ZAMARGU-4260 file (C-alpha; in steps of 0.2 Angstrom, whole numbers, plus 5000, padded with zeros to 4 digits):
<rodrens>
0) 5131/5363/4618 | 5120/5349/4626 | 5107/5360/4633 | 5109/5352/4650 | 5114/5361/4667
5) 5124/5348/4676 | 5122/5347/4695 | 5129/5336/4709 | 5137/5319/4706 | 5125/5305/4711
10) 5137/5290/4709 | 5152/5284/4700 | 5154/5268/4691 | 5169/5259/4682 | 5165/5267/4666
15) 5153/5282/4669 | 5148/5294/4682 | 5130/5298/4685 | 5125/5317/4688 | 5109/5325/4692
20) 5105/5338/4679 | 5092/5349/4672 | 5087/5350/4654 | 5083/5366/4644 | 5065/5366/4651
25) 5071/5364/4669 | 5066/5346/4671 | 5077/5335/4682 | 5086/5321/4672 | 5100/5309/4676
30) 5115/5311/4664 | 5127/5295/4662 | 5143/5302/4656 | 5159/5293/4652 | 5172/5297/4665
35) 5184/5310/4660 | 5200/5300/4662 | 5193/5286/4650 | 5189/5297/4635 | 5204/5289/4625
40) 5199/5272/4629 | 5192/5266/4613 | 5184/5250/4619 | 5174/5258/4633 | 5168/5272/4621
45) 5162/5258/4609 | 5153/5250/4624 | 5145/5266/4628 | 5140/5270/4610 | 5133/5252/4609
50) 5122/5255/4624 | 5115/5271/4616 | 5112/5262/4600 | 5102/5248/4609 | 5093/5260/4620
55) 5086/5269/4605 | 5076/5254/4601 | 5069/5250/4618 | 5053/5258/4625 | 5045/5248/4638
60) 5038/5252/4656 | 5050/5240/4664 | 5066/5247/4655 | 5073/5264/4660 | 5070/5275/4645
65) 5085/5284/4637 | 5079/5302/4633 | 5094/5309/4623 | 5112/5305/4618 | 5126/5317/4614
70) 5142/5324/4620 | 5147/5336/4633 | 5165/5343/4632 | 5169/5329/4621 | 5163/5316/4633
75) 5147/5305/4627 | 5132/5305/4638 | 5115/5297/4640 | 5101/5307/4647 | 5088/5297/4657
80) 5073/5302/4668 | 5076/5305/4687 | 5068/5291/4696 | 5064/5291/4715 | 5068/5275/4723
85) 5083/5263/4725 | 5090/5248/4716 | 5089/5231/4723 | 5106/5232/4732 | 5097/5242/4745
90) 5081/5231/4746 | 5078/5220/4762 | 5074/5202/4761 | 5057/5201/4752 | 5043/5189/4755
95) 5039/5177/4741 | 5025/5188/4734 | 5035/5204/4733 | 5049/5194/4725 | 5038/5187/4712
100) 5031/5204/4708 | 5049/5211/4705 | 5053/5195/4695 | 5038/5196/4684 | 5041/5215/4680
105) 5060/5211/4676 | 5055/5196/4665 | 5042/5207/4656 | 5056/5219/4652 | 5067/5205/4646
110) 5054/5198/4636 | 5052/5214/4627 | 5071/5216/4625 | 5074/5199/4618 | 5061/5201/4605
115) 5066/5219/4600 | 5069/5223/4582 | 5080/5237/4573 | 5073/5250/4561 | 5073/5237/4547
120) 5062/5225/4557 | 5077/5213/4560 | 5078/5204/4577 | 5092/5213/4587 | 5095/5196/4596
125) 5098/5206/4612 | 5104/5198/4628 | 5107/5209/4643 | 5121/5199/4651 | 5121/5210/4667
130) 5104/5206/4676 | 5108/5209/4694 | 5102/5219/4709 | 5112/5235/4705 | 5103/5235/4688
135) 5085/5233/4694 | 5077/5249/4701 | 5061/5250/4711 | 5053/5267/4712 | 5043/5274/4726
140) 5028/5272/4716 | 5031/5253/4715 | 5038/5253/4697 | 5052/5241/4692 | 5065/5246/4679
145) 5079/5236/4671 | 5094/5247/4669 | 5111/5247/4660 | 5112/5238/4643 | 5131/5243/4642
150) 5137/5226/4640 | 5123/5219/4631 | 5125/5207/4616 | 5116/5210/4600 | 5117/5203/4582
155) 5125/5220/4578 | 5138/5220/4592 | 5144/5202/4595 | 5157/5198/4608 | 5171/5187/4603
160) 5169/5169/4610 | 5180/5168/4626 | 5177/5186/4631 | 5168/5186/4648 | 5157/5201/4653
165) 5146/5202/4668 | 5146/5200/4687 | 5152/5184/4693 | 5139/5180/4705 | 5125/5182/4692
170) 5133/5174/4676 | 5126/5158/4669 | 5138/5144/4667 | 5140/5147/4648 | 5143/5165/4651
175) 5157/5161/4664 | 5165/5148/4651 | 5165/5162/4638 | 5153/5152/4627 | 5138/5158/4616
180) 5124/5166/4627 | 5106/5169/4622 | 5090/5174/4631 | 5091/5159/4643 | 5107/5167/4650
185) 5097/5182/4657 | 5084/5170/4664 | 5098/5161/4674 | 5103/5178/4681 | 5085/5182/4685
190) 5085/5165/4695 | 5100/5171/4705 | 5091/5188/4709 | 5075/5179/4714 | 5084/5166/4725
195) 5094/5180/4734 | 5079/5192/4736 | 5069/5178/4745 | 5084/5170/4755 | 5091/5187/4760
200) 5109/5181/4756 | 5120/5178/4741 | 5117/5162/4732 | 5136/5157/4730 | 5145/5156/4747
205) 5163/5159/4738 | 5171/5175/4741 | 5182/5178/4726 | 5177/5179/4708 | 5187/5164/4704
210) 5178/5154/4718 | 5161/5160/4712 | 5165/5155/4694 | 5170/5138/4700 | 5154/5136/4710
215) 5143/5142/4696 | 5150/5129/4684 | 5153/5115/4697 | 5140/5116/4711 | 5121/5114/4711
220) 5111/5129/4718 | 5104/5124/4735 | 5085/5123/4735 | 5076/5140/4739 | 5064/5131/4751
225) 5078/5127/4763 | 5082/5145/4765 | 5063/5150/4765 | 5050/5137/4769 | 5037/5149/4762
230) 5044/5147/4745 | 5042/5128/4744 | 5032/5122/4729 | 5030/5131/4713 | 5041/5146/4717
235) 5056/5135/4723 | 5053/5124/4707 | 5053/5138/4695 | 5069/5146/4703 | 5077/5129/4702
240) 5073/5128/4683 | 5080/5145/4680 | 5096/5140/4689 | 5098/5124/4678 | 5117/5122/4673
245) 5112/5119/4655 | 5102/5132/4645 | 5091/5118/4638 | 5085/5114/4656 | 5078/5132/4658
250) 5062/5140/4653 | 5063/5145/4634 | 5056/5162/4635 | 5056/5177/4648 | 5037/5179/4644
255) 5033/5162/4650 | 5043/5166/4666 | 5034/5183/4668 | 5017/5174/4667 | 5022/5161/4679
260) 5028/5174/4692 | 5013/5184/4690 | 5002/5169/4693 | 5012/5164/4708 | 5011/5182/4715
265) 4992/5180/4714 | 4993/5164/4724 | 5002/5173/4739 | 4989/5188/4739 | 4978/5198/4728
270) 4981/5216/4733 | 4987/5229/4721 | 5005/5224/4718 | 5013/5242/4717 | 5008/5248/4734
275) 5013/5231/4741 | 5030/5232/4733 | 5033/5250/4739 | 5029/5245/4757 | 5041/5230/4756
280) 5056/5239/4748 | 5054/5255/4757
</rodrens>
């Protein structure tokens, strides 16, 4: 027995369902449980187990915490805190300051994840590979949480070269090509998120995944300041660096990106960032 009382279905994904539930103490949690019809899909179960293994090593304010893992009726689950808020798919177009705040928090979470170690102290070599609006959650208190390490790459769980995982519109060129990925691959995805938050529209104009993949590998991203003159200068320059076609042209660490974005947010205003962000998103 899991000790959880499962309530209503919150949302359904390709691999798992999210349920509102209560733990043995009556506290609300969210259960992410493999969908019933997929219980015999070995690869998906392995991905879910990988997410649980990775989550066990991650404790950071900008990464959603996994409270518990186990099985219910033979289906594996993750238990997470119930968060009030929304992911960035529901967010409106943000002013440069608020976009910088979101980006700085996400980059802080990525910096921690990229440097995470296992129980022996060995570097995990973690790359999220799915940094996108649906996996960035903003709470009503103004907290920003990175979600879903289900397709993350680590030194423990390496994906075969040529196998592509991720959302087409947020993948770096090397990811689209099925080549080796590293921390800078996540920074490219963060660059796409920032561009879209400020511009208020998708970065790549193509409609199909094939068209988007071609655009990612063959086209240069339009400058952010053309869509938002307020973002001209250092913010547009940073986003352009994040969207460099070759990883060597991008910033080398998420920590440096977090520091730059925090400084840029300060240039746009000096008020407390969390209430400011709450007003902008909600």
